[in-house]
N, CA, C and O atoms as a Tripos MOL2 file, in Angstrom:
@<TRIPOS>MOLECULE
protein
  256   255    64     0     0
PROTEIN
NO_CHARGES

@<TRIPOS>ATOM
      1 N          82.6350   61.9400  132.4120 N.3       1 MET1
      2 CA         81.7950   62.6300  133.3530 C.3       1 MET1
      3 C          81.6640   64.1090  132.9840 C.2       1 MET1
      4 O          80.5810   64.6870  133.0750 O.2       1 MET1
      5 N          82.8020   64.7240  132.5600 N.am      2 LYS2
      6 CA         82.7550   66.1330  132.1570 C.3       2 LYS2
      7 C          81.8360   66.3460  130.9630 C.2       2 LYS2
      8 O          81.1140   67.3410  130.8920 O.2       2 LYS2
      9 N          81.8680   65.4110  130.0340 N.am      3 ILE3
     10 CA         81.0510   65.5430  128.8320 C.3       3 ILE3
     11 C          79.5660   65.4300  129.1890 C.2       3 ILE3
     12 O          78.7460   66.1870  128.6680 O.2       3 ILE3
     13 N          79.2220   64.5070  130.0560 N.am      4 ALA4
     14 CA         77.8320   64.3340  130.4570 C.3       4 ALA4
     15 C          77.3250   65.5820  131.1820 C.2       4 ALA4
     16 O          76.2180   66.0480  130.9130 O.2       4 ALA4
     17 N          78.1310   66.1260  132.1020 N.am      5 LEU5
     18 CA         77.7300   67.3480  132.8020 C.3       5 LEU5
     19 C          77.6120   68.5420  131.8530 C.2       5 LEU5
     20 O          76.7170   69.3740  131.9980 O.2       5 LEU5
     21 N          78.5130   68.6170  130.8940 N.am      6 SER6
     22 CA         78.4510   69.7130  129.9250 C.3       6 SER6
     23 C          77.2020   69.6230  129.0710 C.2       6 SER6
     24 O          76.5450   70.6290  128.8070 O.2       6 SER6
     25 N          76.8830   68.4300  128.6470 N.am      7 LEU7
     26 CA         75.6790   68.2380  127.8360 C.3       7 LEU7
     27 C          74.4240   68.5410  128.6280 C.2       7 LEU7
     28 O          73.4940   69.1540  128.1020 O.2       7 LEU7
     29 N          74.3800   68.1250  129.8790 N.am      8 LEU8
     30 CA         73.2420   68.4110  130.7440 C.3       8 LEU8
     31 C          73.0890   69.9010  130.9590 C.2       8 LEU8
     32 O          71.9730   70.4170  130.9010 O.2       8 LEU8
     33 N          74.1730   70.6030  131.2040 N.am      9 LEU9
     34 CA         74.1420   72.0470  131.3910 C.3       9 LEU9
     35 C          73.6620   72.7570  130.1090 C.2       9 LEU9
     36 O          72.8530   73.6820  130.1740 O.2       9 LEU9
     37 N          74.1640   72.3190  128.9600 N.am     10 ALA10
     38 CA         73.7520   72.9240  127.6960 C.3      10 ALA10
     39 C          72.2580   72.7350  127.4310 C.2      10 ALA10
     40 O          71.5650   73.6590  127.0070 O.2      10 ALA10
     41 N          71.7870   71.5320  127.6860 N.am     11 LEU11
     42 CA         70.3620   71.2450  127.4670 C.3      11 LEU11
     43 C          69.4820   72.0380  128.4530 C.2      11 LEU11
     44 O          68.3960   72.4950  128.0940 O.2      11 LEU11
     45 N          69.9560   72.1930  129.6780 N.am     12 THR12
     46 CA         69.2010   72.9640  130.6710 C.3      12 THR12
     47 C          69.1290   74.4270  130.2800 C.2      12 THR12
     48 O          68.0640   75.0400  130.3500 O.2      12 THR12
     49 N          70.2390   74.9820  129.8750 N.am     13 ILE13
     50 CA         70.2480   76.3920  129.4270 C.3      13 ILE13
     51 C          69.3230   76.5740  128.2140 C.2      13 ILE13
     52 O          68.5420   77.5240  128.1600 O.2      13 ILE13
     53 N          69.4160   75.6780  127.2670 N.am     14 GLY14
     54 CA         68.5440   75.7600  126.0730 C.3      14 GLY14
     55 C          67.0820   75.6520  126.4230 C.2      14 GLY14
     56 O          66.2600   76.3970  125.8880 O.2      14 GLY14
     57 N          66.7360   74.7300  127.3200 N.am     15 ALA15
     58 CA         65.3390   74.5470  127.7140 C.3      15 ALA15
     59 C          64.8320   75.7860  128.4650 C.2      15 ALA15
     60 O          63.7260   76.2560  128.1990 O.2      15 ALA15
     61 N          65.6230   76.3120  129.3900 N.am     16 LEU16
     62 CA         65.2000   77.4920  130.1360 C.3      16 LEU16
     63 C          65.0520   78.7190  129.2080 C.2      16 LEU16
     64 O          64.1330   79.5220  129.3680 O.2      16 LEU16
     65 N          65.9500   78.8410  128.2640 N.am     17 ALA17
     66 CA         65.8510   79.9470  127.3030 C.3      17 ALA17
     67 C          64.5890   79.8150  126.4590 C.2      17 ALA17
     68 O          63.9260   80.8110  126.1680 O.2      17 ALA17
     69 N          64.2640   78.6060  126.0710 N.am     18 ARG18
     70 CA         63.0610   78.3700  125.2690 C.3      18 ARG18
     71 C          61.7800   78.6340  126.0730 C.2      18 ARG18
     72 O          60.8380   79.2350  125.5550 O.2      18 ARG18
     73 N          61.7430   78.1940  127.3180 N.am     19 LEU19
     74 CA         60.5620   78.3540  128.1500 C.3      19 LEU19
     75 C          60.3210   79.8060  128.5310 C.2      19 LEU19
     76 O          59.1720   80.2390  128.6260 O.2      19 LEU19
     77 N          61.3870   80.5590  128.7500 N.am     20 THR20
     78 CA         61.2370   81.9590  129.1740 C.3      20 THR20
     79 C          61.1500   82.9220  127.9930 C.2      20 THR20
     80 O          60.8380   84.0990  128.1760 O.2      20 THR20
     81 N          61.4230   82.4340  126.7870 N.am     21 GLY21
     82 CA         61.3570   83.3050  125.6240 C.3      21 GLY21
     83 C          62.6040   84.1300  125.3860 C.2      21 GLY21
     84 O          62.6100   85.0150  124.5310 O.2      21 GLY21
     85 N          63.6510   83.8540  126.1270 N.am     22 VAL22
     86 CA         64.9240   84.5420  125.9420 C.3      22 VAL22
     87 C          65.6090   83.9540  124.7030 C.2      22 VAL22
     88 O          65.6120   82.7360  124.5250 O.2      22 VAL22
     89 N          66.1860   84.7970  123.8520 N.am     23 PRO23
     90 CA         66.8710   84.2390  122.6810 C.3      23 PRO23
     91 C          68.0100   83.3270  123.1140 C.2      23 PRO23
     92 O          68.6860   83.5770  124.1120 O.2      23 PRO23
     93 N          68.2040   82.2790  122.3500 N.am     24 LEU24
     94 CA         69.2710   81.3200  122.6910 C.3      24 LEU24
     95 C          70.6420   81.9820  122.6190 C.2      24 LEU24
     96 O          70.9110   82.7770  121.7190 O.2      24 LEU24
     97 N          71.4990   81.6500  123.5680 N.am     25 PRO25
     98 CA         72.8440   82.2450  123.5710 C.3      25 PRO25
     99 C          73.7720   81.5710  122.5830 C.2      25 PRO25
    100 O          74.8440   81.0940  122.9530 O.2      25 PRO25
    101 N          73.3570   81.5320  121.3160 N.am     26 ALA26
    102 CA         74.1550   80.9000  120.2790 C.3      26 ALA26
    103 C          74.0370   81.7270  119.0040 C.2      26 ALA26
    104 O          72.9810   82.3030  118.7430 O.2      26 ALA26
    105 N          75.0620   81.7930  118.2360 N.am     27 PRO27
    106 CA         75.0160   82.5850  116.9940 C.3      27 PRO27
    107 C          74.1670   81.8660  115.9320 C.2      27 PRO27
    108 O          74.2570   80.6460  115.7960 O.2      27 PRO27
    109 N          73.3610   82.5990  115.1940 N.am     28 PRO28
    110 CA         72.5210   81.9830  114.1870 C.3      28 PRO28
    111 C          73.1820   81.7010  112.8330 C.2      28 PRO28
    112 O          72.6560   80.9330  112.0270 O.2      28 PRO28
    113 N          74.3200   82.3170  112.5960 N.am     29 ALA29
    114 CA         74.9790   82.2120  111.2900 C.3      29 ALA29
    115 C          76.0360   81.1250  111.2810 C.2      29 ALA29
    116 O          76.5170   80.7000  112.3310 O.2      29 ALA29
    117 N          76.3910   80.6810  110.0900 N.am     30 LEU30
    118 CA         77.4100   79.6600  109.9170 C.3      30 LEU30
    119 C          78.7740   80.1180  110.4630 C.2      30 LEU30
    120 O          79.4950   79.3300  111.0740 O.2      30 LEU30
    121 N          79.1120   81.3630  110.2440 N.am     31 ILE31
    122 CA         80.3860   81.8760  110.7570 C.3      31 ILE31
    123 C          80.4110   81.8300  112.2890 C.2      31 ILE31
    124 O          81.4320   81.4790  112.8790 O.2      31 ILE31
    125 N          79.3220   82.1720  112.9170 N.am     32 GLY32
    126 CA         79.2400   82.1130  114.3740 C.3      32 GLY32
    127 C          79.3610   80.6840  114.8710 C.2      32 GLY32
    128 O          80.0240   80.4270  115.8760 O.2      32 GLY32
    129 N          78.7190   79.7470  114.1680 N.am     33 ALA33
    130 CA         78.8120   78.3360  114.5560 C.3      33 ALA33
    131 C          80.2460   77.8460  114.4100 C.2      33 ALA33
    132 O          80.7230   77.0780  115.2460 O.2      33 ALA33
    133 N          80.9380   78.2780  113.3610 N.am     34 MET34
    134 CA         82.3190   77.8760  113.1770 C.3      34 MET34
    135 C          83.1990   78.4750  114.2830 C.2      34 MET34
    136 O          84.1540   77.8430  114.7360 O.2      34 MET34
    137 N          82.8690   79.6960  114.7100 N.am     35 LEU35
    138 CA         83.6190   80.3290  115.8150 C.3      35 LEU35
    139 C          83.4340   79.5090  117.1040 C.2      35 LEU35
    140 O          84.4020   79.2780  117.8290 O.2      35 LEU35
    141 N          82.2120   79.0750  117.3910 N.am     36 VAL36
    142 CA         81.9480   78.2580  118.5620 C.3      36 VAL36
    143 C          82.7170   76.9530  118.4750 C.2      36 VAL36
    144 O          83.2850   76.5030  119.4700 O.2      36 VAL36
    145 N          82.7440   76.3420  117.3070 N.am     37 LEU37
    146 CA         83.4790   75.0880  117.1220 C.3      37 LEU37
    147 C          84.9690   75.3180  117.3400 C.2      37 LEU37
    148 O          85.6200   74.5070  118.0000 O.2      37 LEU37
    149 N          85.5130   76.3780  116.8160 N.am     38 ALA38
    150 CA         86.9380   76.6680  116.9760 C.3      38 ALA38
    151 C          87.2810   76.9040  118.4480 C.2      38 ALA38
    152 O          88.3130   76.4350  118.9280 O.2      38 ALA38
    153 N          86.4170   77.6290  119.1630 N.am     39 MET39
    154 CA         86.6730   77.8590  120.6010 C.3      39 MET39
    155 C          86.5920   76.5590  121.3790 C.2      39 MET39
    156 O          87.3840   76.3410  122.2960 O.2      39 MET39
    157 N          85.6530   75.6920  121.0300 N.am     40 THR40
    158 CA         85.5170   74.4090  121.7200 C.3      40 THR40
    159 C          86.7440   73.5380  121.4890 C.2      40 THR40
    160 O          87.2700   72.9350  122.4240 O.2      40 THR40
    161 N          87.1980   73.4740  120.2430 N.am     41 LEU41
    162 CA         88.3790   72.6670  119.9350 C.3      41 LEU41
    163 C          89.6190   73.2400  120.6240 C.2      41 LEU41
    164 O          90.4730   72.4850  121.0900 O.2      41 LEU41
    165 N          89.7200   74.5400  120.6890 N.am     42 GLY42
    166 CA         90.8460   75.1650  121.3870 C.3      42 GLY42
    167 C          90.8190   74.8570  122.8680 C.2      42 GLY42
    168 O          91.8590   74.5860  123.4700 O.2      42 GLY42
    169 N          89.6550   74.8970  123.4500 N.am     43 TYR43
    170 CA         89.5330   74.5730  124.8830 C.3      43 TYR43
    171 C          89.9300   73.1240  125.1360 C.2      43 TYR43
    172 O          90.6790   72.8260  126.0660 O.2      43 TYR43
    173 N          89.4180   72.2290  124.2960 N.am     44 LEU44
    174 CA         89.7450   70.7970  124.4650 C.3      44 LEU44
    175 C          91.2370   70.5320  124.2730 C.2      44 LEU44
    176 O          91.8270   69.7340  125.0010 O.2      44 LEU44
    177 N          91.8370   71.1920  123.3050 N.am     45 ALA45
    178 CA         93.2750   71.0000  123.0930 C.3      45 ALA45
    179 C          94.0850   71.5280  124.2680 C.2      45 ALA45
    180 O          95.0400   70.8860  124.7050 O.2      45 ALA45
    181 N          93.7080   72.6880  124.7790 N.am     46 ALA46
    182 CA         94.4100   73.2520  125.9320 C.3      46 ALA46
    183 C          94.2130   72.3700  127.1680 C.2      46 ALA46
    184 O          95.1530   72.1450  127.9300 O.2      46 ALA46
    185 N          93.0130   71.8830  127.3590 N.am     47 ASP47
    186 CA         92.7310   71.0050  128.5050 C.3      47 ASP47
    187 C          93.5400   69.7310  128.4410 C.2      47 ASP47
    188 O          94.0620   69.2640  129.4530 O.2      47 ASP47
    189 N          93.6470   69.1600  127.2330 N.am     48 ARG48
    190 CA         94.4290   67.9310  127.0610 C.3      48 ARG48
    191 C          95.9190   68.2110  127.2820 C.2      48 ARG48
    192 O          96.6180   67.4060  127.8980 O.2      48 ARG48
    193 N          96.3920   69.3280  126.7910 N.am     49 ARG49
    194 CA         97.8140   69.6810  126.9500 C.3      49 ARG49
    195 C          98.1670   69.9350  128.4160 C.2      49 ARG49
    196 O          99.2100   69.4900  128.8960 O.2      49 ARG49
    197 N          97.2990   70.6470  129.1150 N.am     50 ILE50
    198 CA         97.5490   70.9740  130.5160 C.3      50 ILE50
    199 C          97.4660   69.7120  131.3950 C.2      50 ILE50
    200 O          98.2550   69.5490  132.3260 O.2      50 ILE50
    201 N          96.5310   68.8440  131.1020 N.am     51 SER51
    202 CA         96.3220   67.6690  131.9550 C.3      51 SER51
    203 C          97.3960   66.5940  131.7370 C.2      51 SER51
    204 O          97.4200   65.6120  132.4790 O.2      51 SER51
    205 N          98.2750   66.7460  130.7570 N.am     52 LYS52
    206 CA         99.3280   65.7530  130.5590 C.3      52 LYS52
    207 C         100.3570   65.7730  131.6950 C.2      52 LYS52
    208 O         100.9710   64.7480  131.9890 O.2      52 LYS52
    209 N         100.5430   66.9050  132.3180 N.am     53 THR53
    210 CA        101.4880   66.9640  133.4210 C.3      53 THR53
    211 C         100.7450   66.8500  134.7320 C.2      53 THR53
    212 O          99.7440   67.5320  134.9470 O.2      53 THR53
    213 N         101.2290   65.9920  135.6090 N.am     54 ASP54
    214 CA        100.6010   65.8060  136.9050 C.3      54 ASP54
    215 C         100.9130   66.9760  137.8360 C.2      54 ASP54
    216 O         100.0670   67.4090  138.6180 O.2      54 ASP54
    217 N         102.1280   67.4700  137.7360 N.am     55 ASP55
    218 CA        102.5740   68.5540  138.6010 C.3      55 ASP55
    219 C         102.5030   69.8800  137.8300 C.2      55 ASP55
    220 O         103.2030   70.0490  136.8310 O.2      55 ASP55
    221 N         101.6620   70.8210  138.2840 N.am     56 PRO56
    222 CA        101.5360   72.0740  137.5480 C.3      56 PRO56
    223 C         102.8140   72.9090  137.5770 C.2      56 PRO56
    224 O         102.9910   73.7870  136.7320 O.2      56 PRO56
    225 N         103.7010   72.6560  138.5270 N.am     57 LEU57
    226 CA        104.9380   73.4100  138.6030 C.3      57 LEU57
    227 C         106.1210   72.6900  137.9400 C.2      57 LEU57
    228 O         107.2630   73.1380  138.0450 O.2      57 LEU57
    229 N         105.8440   71.5880  137.2660 N.am     58 ALA58
    230 CA        106.9240   70.8110  136.6600 C.3      58 ALA58
    231 C         107.6780   71.6050  135.6210 C.2      58 ALA58
    232 O         108.8990   71.4860  135.5280 O.2      58 ALA58
    233 N         106.9970   72.4020  134.8470 N.am     59 SER59
    234 CA        107.6850   73.1750  133.8070 C.3      59 SER59
    235 C         108.5690   74.2370  134.4240 C.2      59 SER59
    236 O         109.5710   74.6150  133.8160 O.2      59 SER59
    237 N         108.2410   74.7370  135.6110 N.am     60 LEU60
    238 CA        109.0870   75.7240  136.2560 C.3      60 LEU60
    239 C         110.3570   75.0960  136.7680 C.2      60 LEU60
    240 O         111.4080   75.7350  136.7390 O.2      60 LEU60
    241 N         110.2960   73.8540  137.2400 N.am     61 ASP61
    242 CA        111.4740   73.1660  137.7150 C.3      61 ASP61
    243 C         112.4770   72.8700  136.6220 C.2      61 ASP61
    244 O         113.6780   72.8160  136.8870 O.2      61 ASP61
    245 N         112.0130   72.6790  135.4020 N.am     62 GLU62
    246 CA        112.8990   72.3690  134.2860 C.3      62 GLU62
    247 C         113.7210   73.5950  133.8760 C.2      62 GLU62
    248 O         114.8270   73.4450  133.3580 O.2      62 GLU62
    249 N         113.2020   74.7940  134.0990 N.am     63 LYS63
    250 CA        113.9100   76.0020  133.7030 C.3      63 LYS63
    251 C         115.0370   76.3570  134.6360 C.2      63 LYS63
    252 O         115.9070   77.1490  134.2740 O.2      63 LYS63
    253 N         115.0490   75.8030  135.8080 N.am     64 ARG64
    254 CA        116.0870   76.1410  136.8100 C.3      64 ARG64
    255 C         117.3600   75.4490  136.5470 C.2      64 ARG64
    256 O         118.3240   75.6250  137.2920 O.2      64 ARG64
@<TRIPOS>BOND
     1     1     2 1
     2     2     3 1
     3     3     4 2
     4     3     5 am
     5     5     6 1
     6     6     7 1
     7     7     8 2
     8     7     9 am
     9     9    10 1
    10    10    11 1
    11    11    12 2
    12    11    13 am
    13    13    14 1
    14    14    15 1
    15    15    16 2
    16    15    17 am
    17    17    18 1
    18    18    19 1
    19    19    20 2
    20    19    21 am
    21    21    22 1
    22    22    23 1
    23    23    24 2
    24    23    25 am
    25    25    26 1
    26    26    27 1
    27    27    28 2
    28    27    29 am
    29    29    30 1
    30    30    31 1
    31    31    32 2
    32    31    33 am
    33    33    34 1
    34    34    35 1
    35    35    36 2
    36    35    37 am
    37    37    38 1
    38    38    39 1
    39    39    40 2
    40    39    41 am
    41    41    42 1
    42    42    43 1
    43    43    44 2
    44    43    45 am
    45    45    46 1
    46    46    47 1
    47    47    48 2
    48    47    49 am
    49    49    50 1
    50    50    51 1
    51    51    52 2
    52    51    53 am
    53    53    54 1
    54    54    55 1
    55    55    56 2
    56    55    57 am
    57    57    58 1
    58    58    59 1
    59    59    60 2
    60    59    61 am
    61    61    62 1
    62    62    63 1
    63    63    64 2
    64    63    65 am
    65    65    66 1
    66    66    67 1
    67    67    68 2
    68    67    69 am
    69    69    70 1
    70    70    71 1
    71    71    72 2
    72    71    73 am
    73    73    74 1
    74    74    75 1
    75    75    76 2
    76    75    77 am
    77    77    78 1
    78    78    79 1
    79    79    80 2
    80    79    81 am
    81    81    82 1
    82    82    83 1
    83    83    84 2
    84    83    85 am
    85    85    86 1
    86    86    87 1
    87    87    88 2
    88    87    89 am
    89    89    90 1
    90    90    91 1
    91    91    92 2
    92    91    93 am
    93    93    94 1
    94    94    95 1
    95    95    96 2
    96    95    97 am
    97    97    98 1
    98    98    99 1
    99    99   100 2
   100    99   101 am
   101   101   102 1
   102   102   103 1
   103   103   104 2
   104   103   105 am
   105   105   106 1
   106   106   107 1
   107   107   108 2
   108   107   109 am
   109   109   110 1
   110   110   111 1
   111   111   112 2
   112   111   113 am
   113   113   114 1
   114   114   115 1
   115   115   116 2
   116   115   117 am
   117   117   118 1
   118   118   119 1
   119   119   120 2
   120   119   121 am
   121   121   122 1
   122   122   123 1
   123   123   124 2
   124   123   125 am
   125   125   126 1
   126   126   127 1
   127   127   128 2
   128   127   129 am
   129   129   130 1
   130   130   131 1
   131   131   132 2
   132   131   133 am
   133   133   134 1
   134   134   135 1
   135   135   136 2
   136   135   137 am
   137   137   138 1
   138   138   139 1
   139   139   140 2
   140   139   141 am
   141   141   142 1
   142   142   143 1
   143   143   144 2
   144   143   145 am
   145   145   146 1
   146   146   147 1
   147   147   148 2
   148   147   149 am
   149   149   150 1
   150   150   151 1
   151   151   152 2
   152   151   153 am
   153   153   154 1
   154   154   155 1
   155   155   156 2
   156   155   157 am
   157   157   158 1
   158   158   159 1
   159   159   160 2
   160   159   161 am
   161   161   162 1
   162   162   163 1
   163   163   164 2
   164   163   165 am
   165   165   166 1
   166   166   167 1
   167   167   168 2
   168   167   169 am
   169   169   170 1
   170   170   171 1
   171   171   172 2
   172   171   173 am
   173   173   174 1
   174   174   175 1
   175   175   176 2
   176   175   177 am
   177   177   178 1
   178   178   179 1
   179   179   180 2
   180   179   181 am
   181   181   182 1
   182   182   183 1
   183   183   184 2
   184   183   185 am
   185   185   186 1
   186   186   187 1
   187   187   188 2
   188   187   189 am
   189   189   190 1
   190   190   191 1
   191   191   192 2
   192   191   193 am
   193   193   194 1
   194   194   195 1
   195   195   196 2
   196   195   197 am
   197   197   198 1
   198   198   199 1
   199   199   200 2
   200   199   201 am
   201   201   202 1
   202   202   203 1
   203   203   204 2
   204   203   205 am
   205   205   206 1
   206   206   207 1
   207   207   208 2
   208   207   209 am
   209   209   210 1
   210   210   211 1
   211   211   212 2
   212   211   213 am
   213   213   214 1
   214   214   215 1
   215   215   216 2
   216   215   217 am
   217   217   218 1
   218   218   219 1
   219   219   220 2
   220   219   221 am
   221   221   222 1
   222   222   223 1
   223   223   224 2
   224   223   225 am
   225   225   226 1
   226   226   227 1
   227   227   228 2
   228   227   229 am
   229   229   230 1
   230   230   231 1
   231   231   232 2
   232   231   233 am
   233   233   234 1
   234   234   235 1
   235   235   236 2
   236   235   237 am
   237   237   238 1
   238   238   239 1
   239   239   240 2
   240   239   241 am
   241   241   242 1
   242   242   243 1
   243   243   244 2
   244   243   245 am
   245   245   246 1
   246   246   247 1
   247   247   248 2
   248   247   249 am
   249   249   250 1
   250   250   251 1
   251   251   252 2
   252   251   253 am
   253   253   254 1
   254   254   255 1
   255   255   256 2
@<TRIPOS>SUBSTRUCTURE
     1 MET1         2 RESIDUE 1 A MET
     2 LYS2         6 RESIDUE 1 A LYS
     3 ILE3        10 RESIDUE 1 A ILE
     4 ALA4        14 RESIDUE 1 A ALA
     5 LEU5        18 RESIDUE 1 A LEU
     6 SER6        22 RESIDUE 1 A SER
     7 LEU7        26 RESIDUE 1 A LEU
     8 LEU8        30 RESIDUE 1 A LEU
     9 LEU9        34 RESIDUE 1 A LEU
    10 ALA10       38 RESIDUE 1 A ALA
    11 LEU11       42 RESIDUE 1 A LEU
    12 THR12       46 RESIDUE 1 A THR
    13 ILE13       50 RESIDUE 1 A ILE
    14 GLY14       54 RESIDUE 1 A GLY
    15 ALA15       58 RESIDUE 1 A ALA
    16 LEU16       62 RESIDUE 1 A LEU
    17 ALA17       66 RESIDUE 1 A ALA
    18 ARG18       70 RESIDUE 1 A ARG
    19 LEU19       74 RESIDUE 1 A LEU
    20 THR20       78 RESIDUE 1 A THR
    21 GLY21       82 RESIDUE 1 A GLY
    22 VAL22       86 RESIDUE 1 A VAL
    23 PRO23       90 RESIDUE 1 A PRO
    24 LEU24       94 RESIDUE 1 A LEU
    25 PRO25       98 RESIDUE 1 A PRO
    26 ALA26      102 RESIDUE 1 A ALA
    27 PRO27      106 RESIDUE 1 A PRO
    28 PRO28      110 RESIDUE 1 A PRO
    29 ALA29      114 RESIDUE 1 A ALA
    30 LEU30      118 RESIDUE 1 A LEU
    31 ILE31      122 RESIDUE 1 A ILE
    32 GLY32      126 RESIDUE 1 A GLY
    33 ALA33      130 RESIDUE 1 A ALA
    34 MET34      134 RESIDUE 1 A MET
    35 LEU35      138 RESIDUE 1 A LEU
    36 VAL36      142 RESIDUE 1 A VAL
    37 LEU37      146 RESIDUE 1 A LEU
    38 ALA38      150 RESIDUE 1 A ALA
    39 MET39      154 RESIDUE 1 A MET
    40 THR40      158 RESIDUE 1 A THR
    41 LEU41      162 RESIDUE 1 A LEU
    42 GLY42      166 RESIDUE 1 A GLY
    43 TYR43      170 RESIDUE 1 A TYR
    44 LEU44      174 RESIDUE 1 A LEU
    45 ALA45      178 RESIDUE 1 A ALA
    46 ALA46      182 RESIDUE 1 A ALA
    47 ASP47      186 RESIDUE 1 A ASP
    48 ARG48      190 RESIDUE 1 A ARG
    49 ARG49      194 RESIDUE 1 A ARG
    50 ILE50      198 RESIDUE 1 A ILE
    51 SER51      202 RESIDUE 1 A SER
    52 LYS52      206 RESIDUE 1 A LYS
    53 THR53      210 RESIDUE 1 A THR
    54 ASP54      214 RESIDUE 1 A ASP
    55 ASP55      218 RESIDUE 1 A ASP
    56 PRO56      222 RESIDUE 1 A PRO
    57 LEU57      226 RESIDUE 1 A LEU
    58 ALA58      230 RESIDUE 1 A ALA
    59 SER59      234 RESIDUE 1 A SER
    60 LEU60      238 RESIDUE 1 A LEU
    61 ASP61      242 RESIDUE 1 A ASP
    62 GLU62      246 RESIDUE 1 A GLU
    63 LYS63      250 RESIDUE 1 A LYS
    64 ARG64      254 RESIDUE 1 A ARG
């Protein structure tokens, strides 16, 4: 569901930018595209790591 909503939001932003003539909020160079890919992979990895624990305070209890 998150992926579908993300894709819909991205397509909506792109379409609105195209219709209004605003430059797309994306880097045109290969280095910029690689930066976006690295940020996306980092977000996904952090999201996966954080969602593995059901209790957000579980790591605090282990330190006591």
